[in-house]
DRENTORKOL-3810 file (N, C-alpha, C; in nm, 4 decimals):
REM DRENTORKOL-3810
@n.u->0.0842; n.v->-0.1175; n.w->0.0000; ca.u->0.0000; ca.v->0.0000; ca.w->0.0000; c.u->0.0892; c.v->0.1244; c.w->0.0000
@n.u->0.0500; n.v->0.2213; n.w->-0.0787; ca.u->0.1238; ca.v->0.3477; ca.w->-0.0859; c.u->0.0429; c.v->0.4546; c.w->-0.0126
@n.u->0.1093; n.v->0.5665; n.w->0.0145; ca.u->0.0391; ca.v->0.6785; ca.w->0.0765; c.u->0.1077; c.v->0.8089; c.w->0.0421
@n.u->0.0312; n.v->0.9153; n.w->0.0551; ca.u->0.0867; ca.v->1.0496; ca.w->0.0425; c.u->0.0089; c.v->1.1401; c.w->0.1358
@n.u->0.0651; n.v->1.2556; n.w->0.1637; ca.u->0.0008; ca.v->1.3530; ca.w->0.2517; c.u->-0.0403; c.v->1.4759; c.w->0.1733
@n.u->-0.1470; n.v->1.5382; n.w->0.2179; ca.u->-0.1916; ca.v->1.6657; ca.w->0.1623; c.u->-0.2194; c.v->1.7599; c.w->0.2788
@n.u->-0.1977; n.v->1.8872; n.w->0.2556; ca.u->-0.2294; ca.v->1.9893; ca.w->0.3564; c.u->-0.3451; c.v->2.0721; c.w->0.3060
@n.u->-0.4458; n.v->2.0829; n.w->0.3895; ca.u->-0.5596; ca.v->2.1663; ca.w->0.3539; c.u->-0.5431; c.v->2.3027; c.w->0.4186
@n.u->-0.6077; n.v->2.4029; n.w->0.3620; ca.u->-0.5885; ca.v->2.5398; ca.w->0.4089; c.u->-0.7156; c.v->2.6044; c.w->0.4637
@n.u->-0.8296; n.v->2.5367; n.w->0.4464; ca.u->-0.9575; ca.v->2.5914; ca.w->0.4947; c.u->-1.0314; c.v->2.4844; c.w->0.5746
@n.u->-1.1334; n.v->2.5249; n.w->0.6469; ca.u->-1.2116; ca.v->2.4266; ca.w->0.7226; c.u->-1.2761; c.v->2.3266; c.w->0.6283
@n.u->-1.3303; n.v->2.3756; n.w->0.5167; ca.u->-1.3931; ca.v->2.2875; ca.w->0.4194; c.u->-1.3399; c.v->2.3175; c.w->0.2803
@n.u->-1.2937; n.v->2.2139; n.w->0.2124; ca.u->-1.2464; ca.v->2.2304; ca.w->0.0751; c.u->-1.2365; c.v->2.0945; c.w->0.0082
@n.u->-1.2395; n.v->2.0972; n.w->-0.1236; ca.u->-1.2142; ca.v->1.9782; ca.w->-0.2048; c.u->-1.0782; c.v->1.9988; c.w->-0.2688
@n.u->-0.9840; n.v->1.9118; n.w->-0.2369; ca.u->-0.8476; ca.v->1.9223; ca.w->-0.2872; c.u->-0.8267; c.v->1.8170; c.w->-0.3956
@n.u->-0.7918; n.v->1.8593; n.w->-0.5163; ca.u->-0.7697; ca.v->1.7691; ca.w->-0.6280; c.u->-0.6438; c.v->1.6857; c.w->-0.6026
@n.u->-0.6600; n.v->1.5540; n.w->-0.5938; ca.u->-0.5469; ca.v->1.4641; ca.w->-0.5680; c.u->-0.5228; c.v->1.3684; c.w->-0.6858
@n.u->-0.5830; n.v->1.3976; n.w->-0.7994; ca.u->-0.5713; ca.v->1.3094; ca.w->-0.9160; c.u->-0.4260; c.v->1.2887; c.w->-0.9571
@n.u->-0.3483; n.v->1.3953; n.w->-0.9621; ca.u->-0.2083; ca.v->1.3851; ca.w->-1.0058; c.u->-0.1263; c.v->1.2981; c.w->-0.9110
@n.u->-0.1519; n.v->1.3066; n.w->-0.7814; ca.u->-0.0780; ca.v->1.2260; ca.w->-0.6848; c.u->-0.1090; c.v->1.0774; c.w->-0.7022
@n.u->-0.2363; n.v->1.0452; n.w->-0.7256; ca.u->-0.2746; ca.v->0.9056; ca.w->-0.7470; c.u->-0.2119; c.v->0.8538; c.w->-0.8770
@n.u->-0.2161; n.v->0.9342; n.w->-0.9829; ca.u->-0.1567; ca.v->0.8959; ca.w->-1.1113; c.u->-0.0059; c.v->0.8742; c.w->-1.0974
@n.u->0.0603; n.v->0.9557; n.w->-1.0163; ca.u->0.2051; ca.v->0.9395; ca.w->-0.9956; c.u->0.2357; c.v->0.8063; c.w->-0.9273
@n.u->0.1532; n.v->0.7649; n.w->-0.8346; ca.u->0.1726; ca.v->0.6351; ca.w->-0.7695; c.u->0.1581; c.v->0.5234; c.w->-0.8720
@n.u->0.0617; n.v->0.5344; n.w->-0.9616; ca.u->0.0457; ca.v->0.4340; ca.w->-1.0668; c.u->0.1687; c.v->0.4269; c.w->-1.1563
@n.u->0.2271; n.v->0.5421; n.w->-1.1885; ca.u->0.3497; ca.v->0.5432; ca.w->-1.2703; c.u->0.4634; c.v->0.4727; c.w->-1.1975
@n.u->0.4753; n.v->0.4946; n.w->-1.0666; ca.u->0.5782; ca.v->0.4259; ca.w->-0.9880; c.u->0.5569; c.v->0.2746; c.w->-0.9901
@n.u->0.4330; n.v->0.2321; n.w->-0.9755; ca.u->0.4019; ca.v->0.0887; ca.w->-0.9767; c.u->0.4369; c.v->0.0289; c.w->-1.1122
@n.u->0.4066; n.v->0.1017; n.w->-1.2184; ca.u->0.4396; ca.v->0.0519; ca.w->-1.3527; c.u->0.5904; c.v->0.0380; c.w->-1.3729
@n.u->0.6664; n.v->0.1349; n.w->-1.3239; ca.u->0.8128; ca.v->0.1275; ca.w->-1.3358; c.u->0.8679; c.v->0.0051; c.w->-1.2615
@n.u->0.8067; n.v->-0.0277; n.w->-1.1494; ca.u->0.8542; ca.v->-0.1386; ca.w->-1.0673; c.u->0.8030; c.v->-0.2748; c.w->-1.1135
@n.u->0.6794; n.v->-0.2793; n.w->-1.1635; ca.u->0.6136; ca.v->-0.4085; ca.w->-1.1847; c.u->0.5597; c.v->-0.4310; c.w->-1.3252
@n.u->0.5716; n.v->-0.3344; n.w->-1.4131; ca.u->0.5158; ca.v->-0.3505; ca.w->-1.5467; c.u->0.3771; c.v->-0.2885; c.w->-1.5580
@n.u->0.3121; n.v->-0.3117; n.w->-1.6720; ca.u->0.1844; ca.v->-0.2464; ca.w->-1.7009; c.u->0.0798; c.v->-0.2689; c.w->-1.5918
@n.u->0.0196; n.v->-0.1612; n.w->-1.5480; ca.u->-0.0821; ca.v->-0.1668; ca.w->-1.4431; c.u->-0.2201; c.v->-0.1800; c.w->-1.5060
@n.u->-0.2852; n.v->-0.2931; n.w->-1.4796; ca.u->-0.4215; ca.v->-0.3192; ca.w->-1.5250; c.u->-0.5004; c.v->-0.3647; c.w->-1.4033
@n.u->-0.6134; n.v->-0.3038; n.w->-1.3786; ca.u->-0.6955; ca.v->-0.3427; ca.w->-1.2650; c.u->-0.7742; c.v->-0.2245; c.w->-1.2122
@n.u->-0.7499; n.v->-0.1919; n.w->-1.0869; ca.u->-0.8190; ca.v->-0.0798; ca.w->-1.0227; c.u->-0.7306; c.v->-0.0260; c.w->-0.9118
@n.u->-0.7610; n.v->0.0936; n.w->-0.8698; ca.u->-0.6897; ca.v->0.1537; ca.w->-0.7581; c.u->-0.7935; c.v->0.2004; c.w->-0.6555
@n.u->-0.7677; n.v->0.1656; n.w->-0.5300; ca.u->-0.8520; ca.v->0.2096; ca.w->-0.4195; c.u->-0.7855; c.v->0.3318; c.w->-0.3575
@n.u->-0.8594; n.v->0.4414; n.w->-0.3486; ca.u->-0.8110; ca.v->0.5649; ca.w->-0.2869; c.u->-0.8925; c.v->0.5825; c.w->-0.1595
@n.u->-0.8241; n.v->0.5886; n.w->-0.0445; ca.u->-0.8914; ca.v->0.5801; ca.w->0.0852; c.u->-0.8409; c.v->0.6874; c.w->0.1816
@n.u->-0.9339; n.v->0.7463; n.w->0.2554; ca.u->-0.9010; ca.v->0.8415; ca.w->0.3604; c.u->-0.9212; c.v->0.7751; c.w->0.4961
@n.u->-0.8147; n.v->0.7623; n.w->0.5784; ca.u->-0.8287; ca.v->0.7013; ca.w->0.7095; c.u->-0.8704; c.v->0.8015; c.w->0.8177
@n.u->-0.9520; n.v->0.8985; n.w->0.7794; ca.u->-0.9930; ca.v->1.0047; ca.w->0.8710; c.u->-1.1454; c.v->1.0069; c.w->0.8838
@n.u->-1.1943; n.v->1.0483; n.w->0.9995; ca.u->-1.3394; ca.v->1.0537; ca.w->1.0195; c.u->-1.4001; c.v->1.1887; c.w->0.9811
@n.u->-1.3149; n.v->1.2848; n.w->0.9459; ca.u->-1.3675; ca.v->1.4160; ca.w->0.9043; c.u->-1.3121; c.v->1.4588; c.w->0.7687
@n.u->-1.2658; n.v->1.3619; n.w->0.6896; ca.u->-1.2211; ca.v->1.3892; ca.w->0.5521; c.u->-1.2513; c.v->1.2664; c.w->0.4675
@n.u->-1.3146; n.v->1.2878; n.w->0.3531; ca.u->-1.3523; ca.v->1.1773; ca.w->0.2659; c.u->-1.2847; c.v->1.1872; c.w->0.1307
@n.u->-1.3272; n.v->1.0984; n.w->0.0403; ca.u->-1.2783; ca.v->1.0949; ca.w->-0.0966; c.u->-1.3987; c.v->1.0915; c.w->-0.1895
@n.u->-1.3942; n.v->1.1719; n.w->-0.2961; ca.u->-1.5008; ca.v->1.1672; ca.w->-0.3962; c.u->-1.4418; c.v->1.1877; c.w->-0.5346
@n.u->-1.5220; n.v->1.1577; n.w->-0.6353; ca.u->-1.4877; ca.v->1.1845; ca.w->-0.7745; c.u->-1.5971; c.v->1.2745; c.w->-0.8293
@n.u->-1.5556; n.v->1.3836; n.w->-0.8942; ca.u->-1.6541; ca.v->1.4727; ca.w->-0.9522; c.u->-1.5903; c.v->1.5634; c.w->-1.0549
@n.u->-1.6670; n.v->1.6591; n.w->-1.1016; ca.u->-1.6279; ca.v->1.7564; ca.w->-1.2045; c.u->-1.4954; c.v->1.8227; c.w->-1.1698
@n.u->-1.4067; n.v->1.8290; n.w->-1.2669; ca.u->-1.2767; ca.v->1.8893; ca.w->-1.2426; c.u->-1.2496; c.v->2.0136; c.w->-1.3242
@n.u->-1.3358; n.v->2.0453; n.w->-1.4219; ca.u->-1.3088; ca.v->2.1589; ca.w->-1.5105; c.u->-1.3591; c.v->2.2917; c.w->-1.4549
@n.u->-1.4720; n.v->2.2888; n.w->-1.3896; ca.u->-1.5349; ca.v->2.4122; ca.w->-1.3418; c.u->-1.5294; c.v->2.4165; c.w->-1.1884
@n.u->-1.4489; n.v->2.5053; n.w->-1.1298; ca.u->-1.4385; ca.v->2.5114; ca.w->-0.9831; c.u->-1.5697; c.v->2.5489; c.w->-0.9143
@n.u->-1.6646; n.v->2.6042; n.w->-0.9886; ca.u->-1.7947; ca.v->2.6358; ca.w->-0.9289; c.u->-1.8682; c.v->2.5109; c.w->-0.8825
@n.u->-1.8417; n.v->2.3972; n.w->-0.9448; ca.u->-1.9061; ca.v->2.2731; ca.w->-0.9016; c.u->-1.8640; c.v->2.2410; c.w->-0.7590
@n.u->-1.7345; n.v->2.2504; n.w->-0.7295; ca.u->-1.6868; ca.v->2.2239; ca.w->-0.5928; c.u->-1.7460; c.v->2.3243; c.w->-0.4940
@n.u->-1.7487; n.v->2.4509; n.w->-0.5341; ca.u->-1.8076; ca.v->2.5530; ca.w->-0.4463; c.u->-1.9549; c.v->2.5245; c.w->-0.4210
@n.u->-2.0282; n.v->2.4866; n.w->-0.5257; ca.u->-2.1703; ca.v->2.4557; ca.w->-0.5102; c.u->-2.1912; c.v->2.3351; c.w->-0.4192
@n.u->-2.1073; n.v->2.2334; n.w->-0.4360; ca.u->-2.1203; ca.v->2.1149; ca.w->-0.3511; c.u->-2.0953; c.v->2.1479; c.w->-0.2041
@n.u->-1.9902; n.v->2.2247; n.w->-0.1775; ca.u->-1.9616; ca.v->2.2638; ca.w->-0.0393; c.u->-2.0736; c.v->2.3496; c.w->0.0186
@n.u->-2.1252; n.v->2.4424; n.w->-0.0611; ca.u->-2.2332; ca.v->2.5297; ca.w->-0.0135; c.u->-2.3587; c.v->2.4485; c.w->0.0165
@n.u->-2.3909; n.v->2.3524; n.w->-0.0692; ca.u->-2.5115; ca.v->2.2735; ca.w->-0.0470; c.u->-2.4936; c.v->2.1790; c.w->0.0723
@n.u->-2.3760; n.v->2.1207; n.w->0.0873; ca.u->-2.3508; ca.v->2.0382; ca.w->0.2053; c.u->-2.3640; c.v->2.1199; c.w->0.3331
@n.u->-2.3194; n.v->2.2458; n.w->0.3301; ca.u->-2.3312; ca.v->2.3331; ca.w->0.4480; c.u->-2.4779; c.v->2.3604; c.w->0.4812
@n.u->-2.5623; n.v->2.3689; n.w->0.3789; ca.u->-2.7059; ca.v->2.3875; ca.w->0.4033; c.u->-2.7703; c.v->2.2596; c.w->0.4550
@n.u->-2.7278; n.v->2.1455; n.w->0.3988; ca.u->-2.7831; ca.v->2.0172; ca.w->0.4425; c.u->-2.7421; c.v->1.9843; c.w->0.5857
@n.u->-2.6145; n.v->2.0127; n.w->0.6187; ca.u->-2.5593; ca.v->1.9778; ca.w->0.7497; c.u->-2.4849; c.v->2.0992; c.w->0.8035
@n.u->-2.5583; n.v->2.1937; n.w->0.8624; ca.u->-2.4906; ca.v->2.3129; ca.w->0.9155; c.u->-2.4079; c.v->2.2808; c.w->1.0400
@n.u->-2.3103; n.v->2.3661; n.w->1.0649; ca.u->-2.2314; ca.v->2.3554; ca.w->1.1869; c.u->-2.3207; c.v->2.4049; c.w->1.3004
@n.u->-2.3805; n.v->2.3119; n.w->1.3724; ca.u->-2.4859; ca.v->2.3416; ca.w->1.4688; c.u->-2.4329; c.v->2.3252; c.w->1.6108
@n.u->-2.4406; n.v->2.4314; n.w->1.6911; ca.u->-2.3931; ca.v->2.4180; ca.w->1.8292; c.u->-2.4782; c.v->2.3218; c.w->1.9122
@n.u->-2.5926; n.v->2.2784; n.w->1.8587; ca.u->-2.6784; ca.v->2.1840; ca.w->1.9296; c.u->-2.6325; c.v->2.0393; c.w->1.9211
@n.u->-2.5331; n.v->2.0107; n.w->1.8383; ca.u->-2.4801; ca.v->1.8742; ca.w->1.8326; c.u->-2.4180; c.v->1.8397; c.w->1.9671
@n.u->-2.4254; n.v->1.7158; n.w->2.0075; ca.u->-2.3759; ca.v->1.6740; ca.w->2.1382; c.u->-2.2264; c.v->1.6435; c.w->2.1409
@n.u->-2.1672; n.v->1.6121; n.w->2.0263; ca.u->-2.0249; ca.v->1.5781; ca.w->2.0200; c.u->-1.9422; c.v->1.6979; c.w->2.0692
@n.u->-1.8604; n.v->1.6753; n.w->2.1703; ca.u->-1.7919; ca.v->1.7838; ca.w->2.2405; c.u->-1.6896; c.v->1.8590; c.w->2.1549
@n.u->-1.6356; n.v->1.7967; n.w->2.0510; ca.u->-1.5334; ca.v->1.8637; ca.w->1.9705; c.u->-1.5895; c.v->1.9730; c.w->1.8808
@n.u->-1.7206; n.v->1.9767; n.w->1.8635; ca.u->-1.7808; ca.v->2.0814; ca.w->1.7815; c.u->-1.7672; c.v->2.0587; c.w->1.6312
@n.u->-1.7401; n.v->1.9353; n.w->1.5916; ca.u->-1.7237; ca.v->1.9079; ca.w->1.4493; c.u->-1.8149; c.v->1.7951; c.w->1.4003
@n.u->-1.9297; n.v->1.7801; n.w->1.4631; ca.u->-2.0237; ca.v->1.6761; ca.w->1.4207; c.u->-2.0646; c.v->1.6926; c.w->1.2756
@n.u->-2.0782; n.v->1.8176; n.w->1.2310; ca.u->-2.1137; ca.v->1.8386; ca.w->1.0904; c.u->-2.0083; c.v->1.7780; c.w->0.9983
@n.u->-1.8806; n.v->1.7860; n.w->1.0366; ca.u->-1.7730; ca.v->1.7299; ca.w->0.9559; c.u->-1.7835; c.v->1.5774; c.w->0.9486
@n.u->-1.8190; n.v->1.5146; n.w->1.0590; ca.u->-1.8363; ca.v->1.3696; ca.w->1.0603; c.u->-1.9517; c.v->1.3279; c.w->0.9685
@n.u->-2.0608; n.v->1.4006; n.w->0.9743; ca.u->-2.1773; ca.v->1.3680; ca.w->0.8912; c.u->-2.1445; c.v->1.3879; c.w->0.7436
@n.u->-2.0808; n.v->1.4995; n.w->0.7083; ca.u->-2.0449; ca.v->1.5262; ca.w->0.5681; c.u->-1.9489; c.v->1.4208; c.w->0.5152
@n.u->-1.8553; n.v->1.3765; n.w->0.5990; ca.u->-1.7626; ca.v->1.2722; ca.w->0.5568; c.u->-1.8374; c.v->1.1424; c.w->0.5297
@n.u->-1.9332; n.v->1.1094; n.w->0.6146; ca.u->-2.0125; ca.v->0.9888; ca.w->0.5899; c.u->-2.0935; c.v->1.0006; c.w->0.4612
@n.u->-2.1427; n.v->1.1194; n.w->0.4318; ca.u->-2.2173; ca.v->1.1397; ca.w->0.3069; c.u->-2.1277; c.v->1.1223; c.w->0.1844
@n.u->-2.0056; n.v->1.1732; n.w->0.1901; ca.u->-1.9134; ca.v->1.1619; ca.w->0.0769; c.u->-1.8532; c.v->1.0221; c.w->0.0686
@n.u->-1.8237; n.v->0.9632; n.w->0.1816; ca.u->-1.7618; ca.v->0.8313; ca.w->0.1862; c.u->-1.6116; c.v->0.8414; c.w->0.2037
@n.u->-1.5499; n.v->0.7359; n.w->0.2565; ca.u->-1.4063; ca.v->0.7379; ca.w->0.2833; c.u->-1.3190; c.v->0.6960; c.w->0.1655
@n.u->-1.3798; n.v->0.6436; n.w->0.0563; ca.u->-1.2962; ca.v->0.5889; ca.w->-0.0503; c.u->-1.3652; c.v->0.5917; c.w->-0.1859
@n.u->-1.2825; n.v->0.5714; n.w->-0.2884; ca.u->-1.3297; ca.v->0.5545; ca.w->-0.4258; c.u->-1.2454; c.v->0.4465; c.w->-0.4909
@n.u->-1.3078; n.v->0.3676; n.w->-0.5759; ca.u->-1.2402; ca.v->0.2647; ca.w->-0.6534; c.u->-1.2415; c.v->0.3097; c.w->-0.7992
@n.u->-1.1219; n.v->0.3189; n.w->-0.8597; ca.u->-1.1090; ca.v->0.3717; ca.w->-0.9950; c.u->-1.0452; c.v->0.2652; c.w->-1.0843
@n.u->-1.1070; n.v->0.2341; n.w->-1.1991; ca.u->-1.0442; ca.v->0.1397; ca.w->-1.2922; c.u->-0.9124; c.v->0.1945; c.w->-1.3459
@n.u->-0.8193; n.v->0.1025; n.w->-1.3761; ca.u->-0.6893; ca.v->0.1378; ca.w->-1.4320; c.u->-0.6669; c.v->0.0525; c.w->-1.5566
@n.u->-0.6371; n.v->0.1179; n.w->-1.6679; ca.u->-0.6068; ca.v->0.0488; ca.w->-1.7930; c.u->-0.4813; c.v->0.1097; c.w->-1.8528
@n.u->-0.3878; n.v->0.0256; n.w->-1.8900; ca.u->-0.2632; ca.v->0.0749; ca.w->-1.9476; c.u->-0.1889; c.v->0.1685; c.w->-1.8545
@n.u->-0.2026; n.v->0.1448; n.w->-1.7243; ca.u->-0.1341; ca.v->0.2271; ca.w->-1.6256; c.u->-0.1974; c.v->0.3630; c.w->-1.6004
@n.u->-0.3144; n.v->0.3862; n.w->-1.6600; ca.u->-0.3798; ca.v->0.5166; ca.w->-1.6455; c.u->-0.5156; c.v->0.5023; c.w->-1.5784
@n.u->-0.5484; n.v->0.6039; n.w->-1.4988; ca.u->-0.6806; ca.v->0.6091; ca.w->-1.4375; c.u->-0.7862; c.v->0.6210; c.w->-1.5465
@n.u->-0.8919; n.v->0.5416; n.w->-1.5394; ca.u->-0.9992; ca.v->0.5467; ca.w->-1.6379; c.u->-1.1104; c.v->0.6380; c.w->-1.5858
@n.u->-1.0751; n.v->0.7643; n.w->-1.5691; ca.u->-1.1720; ca.v->0.8648; ca.w->-1.5283; c.u->-1.2402; c.v->0.9209; c.w->-1.6512
@n.u->-1.3626; n.v->0.9722; n.w->-1.6340; ca.u->-1.4315; ca.v->1.0394; ca.w->-1.7428; c.u->-1.3600; c.v->1.1694; c.w->-1.7782
@n.u->-1.3967; n.v->1.2248; n.w->-1.8899; ca.u->-1.3321; ca.v->1.3454; ca.w->-1.9425; c.u->-1.3205; c.v->1.4562; c.w->-1.8394
@n.u->-1.4234; n.v->1.4787; n.w->-1.7608; ca.u->-1.4264; ca.v->1.5919; ca.w->-1.6678; c.u->-1.3980; c.v->1.5512; c.w->-1.5240
@n.u->-1.3760; n.v->1.4240; n.w->-1.4979; ca.u->-1.3633; ca.v->1.3768; ca.w->-1.3604; c.u->-1.2246; c.v->1.3975; c.w->-1.3015
@n.u->-1.2248; n.v->1.4284; n.w->-1.1708; ca.u->-1.1043; ca.v->1.4379; ca.w->-1.0885; c.u->-1.1330; c.v->1.3661; c.w->-0.9564
@n.u->-1.0269; n.v->1.3263; n.w->-0.8887; ca.u->-1.0390; ca.v->1.2647; ca.w->-0.7561; c.u->-1.0100; c.v->1.3725; c.w->-0.6528
@n.u->-1.0964; n.v->1.3825; n.w->-0.5528; ca.u->-1.0817; ca.v->1.4872; ca.w->-0.4512; c.u->-1.0734; c.v->1.4293; c.w->-0.3103
@n.u->-0.9854; n.v->1.4888; n.w->-0.2309; ca.u->-0.9881; ca.v->1.4717; ca.w->-0.0867; c.u->-1.0826; c.v->1.5800; c.w->-0.0350
@n.u->-1.1847; n.v->1.5389; n.w->0.0383; ca.u->-1.2872; ca.v->1.6308; ca.w->0.0869; c.u->-1.2587; c.v->1.6642; c.w->0.2331
@n.u->-1.2123; n.v->1.7834; n.w->0.2571; ca.u->-1.1807; ca.v->1.8286; ca.w->0.3928; c.u->-1.3039; c.v->1.8939; c.w->0.4533
@n.u->-1.3408; n.v->1.8509; n.w->0.5759; ca.u->-1.4553; ca.v->1.9101; ca.w->0.6441; c.u->-1.4215; c.v->1.9595; c.w->0.7847
@n.u->-1.2930; n.v->1.9504; n.w->0.8245; ca.u->-1.2552; ca.v->1.9924; ca.w->0.9587; c.u->-1.1112; c.v->2.0444; c.w->0.9605
@n.u->-1.0797; n.v->2.1257; n.w->0.8614; ca.u->-0.9434; ca.v->2.1754; ca.w->0.8479; c.u->-0.9249; c.v->2.3111; c.w->0.9109
@n.u->-0.8103; n.v->2.3686; n.w->0.8817; ca.u->-0.7014; ca.v->2.3117; ca.w->0.8020; c.u->-0.6261; c.v->2.2037; c.w->0.8793
@n.u->-0.5838; n.v->2.1025; n.w->0.8036; ca.u->-0.5115; ca.v->1.9895; ca.w->0.8624; c.u->-0.4176; c.v->1.9283; c.w->0.7595
@n.u->-0.3321; n.v->1.8431; n.w->0.8082; ca.u->-0.2497; ca.v->1.7589; ca.w->0.7213; c.u->-0.3187; c.v->1.6229; c.w->0.7182
@n.u->-0.3472; n.v->1.5742; n.w->0.5980; ca.u->-0.4209; ca.v->1.4491; ca.w->0.5812; c.u->-0.3360; c.v->1.3446; c.w->0.5094
@n.u->-0.3614; n.v->1.2211; n.w->0.5397; ca.u->-0.2977; ca.v->1.1090; ca.w->0.4727; c.u->-0.4001; c.v->1.0459; c.w->0.3785
@n.u->-0.3550; n.v->1.0120; n.w->0.2579; ca.u->-0.4379; ca.v->0.9397; ca.w->0.1620; c.u->-0.3663; c.v->0.8082; c.w->0.1322
@n.u->-0.4393; n.v->0.6985; n.w->0.1469; ca.u->-0.3852; ca.v->0.5657; ca.w->0.1188; c.u->-0.4285; c.v->0.5230; c.w->-0.0205
@n.u->-0.3374; n.v->0.4583; n.w->-0.0934; ca.u->-0.3648; ca.v->0.4134; ca.w->-0.2294; c.u->-0.3216; c.v->0.2678; c.w->-0.2405
@n.u->-0.4160; n.v->0.1826; n.w->-0.2787; ca.u->-0.3874; ca.v->0.0400; ca.w->-0.2965; c.u->-0.4204; c.v->-0.0001; c.w->-0.4393
@n.u->-0.3192; n.v->-0.0449; n.w->-0.5135; ca.u->-0.3433; ca.v->-0.0953; ca.w->-0.6484; c.u->-0.3959; c.v->-0.2373; c.w->-0.6393
@n.u->-0.5008; n.v->-0.2668; n.w->-0.7133; ca.u->-0.5627; ca.v->-0.3989; ca.w->-0.7163; c.u->-0.5511; c.v->-0.4522; c.w->-0.8588
@n.u->-0.4536; n.v->-0.5376; n.w->-0.8843; ca.u->-0.4327; ca.v->-0.5837; ca.w->-1.0213; c.u->-0.5468; c.v->-0.6724; c.w->-1.0700
@n.u->-0.5669; n.v->-0.6739; n.w->-1.2009; ca.u->-0.6639; ca.v->-0.7662; ca.w->-1.2594; c.u->-0.6088; c.v->-0.9072; c.w->-1.2492
@n.u->-0.6838; n.v->-1.0032; n.w->-1.2895; ca.u->-0.6439; ca.v->-1.1429; ca.w->-1.2790; c.u->-0.5194; c.v->-1.1796; c.w->-1.3564
@n.u->-0.4660; n.v->-1.0863; n.w->-1.4373; ca.u->-0.3483; ca.v->-1.1187; ca.w->-1.5186; c.u->-0.2188; c.v->-1.1250; c.w->-1.4382
@n.u->-0.2233; n.v->-1.0776; n.w->-1.3125; ca.u->-0.1044; ca.v->-1.0810; ca.w->-1.2277; c.u->-0.0108; c.v->-0.9635; c.w->-1.2480
@n.u->-0.0470; n.v->-0.8675; n.w->-1.3319; ca.u->0.0390; ca.v->-0.7511; ca.w->-1.3530; c.u->0.0290; c.v->-0.6556; c.w->-1.2367
@n.u->0.1352; n.v->-0.5834; n.w->-1.2109; ca.u->0.1333; ca.v->-0.4746; ca.w->-1.1125; c.u->0.1554; c.v->-0.5243; c.w->-0.9709
@n.u->0.1279; n.v->-0.4344; n.w->-0.8762; ca.u->0.1520; ca.v->-0.4599; ca.w->-0.7339; c.u->0.0238; c.v->-0.5077; c.w->-0.6695
@n.u->0.0259; n.v->-0.6190; n.w->-0.6039; ca.u->-0.0930; ca.v->-0.6731; ca.w->-0.5413; c.u->-0.0967; c.v->-0.6566; c.w->-0.3918
@n.u->0.0127; n.v->-0.6403; n.w->-0.3245; ca.u->0.0119; ca.v->-0.6400; ca.w->-0.1802; c.u->0.0528; c.v->-0.5139; c.w->-0.1268
END
């Protein structure tokens, strides 16, 4: 399993991590040959998730954050003492991981898609775990 760190600068933001995931795939290909299969991108945090969405228009990310804030406001009535219950709920809504197909060593994302680390309790330094899952052909890194 590989990992990398990202630093967020705001309490809530979507940080594009597509290039970092692609770089890990290139490293795996250099070490093990053509990467065919899938890659699991995972956040081991309870207040930061992973999603895939529009990457061309930054207004999409702004709209998503604004709508999540309306759906789950930072409410002082939450019982969790740390004051970040909204971040926990938003992370559960986004999910902790994404599975992305890999063909010819490249992420098989749609034309406009990017992979994002979703920060809901920043600014913080976050770890992202990446596990390559080779297809049945035995190519690439399996463990």
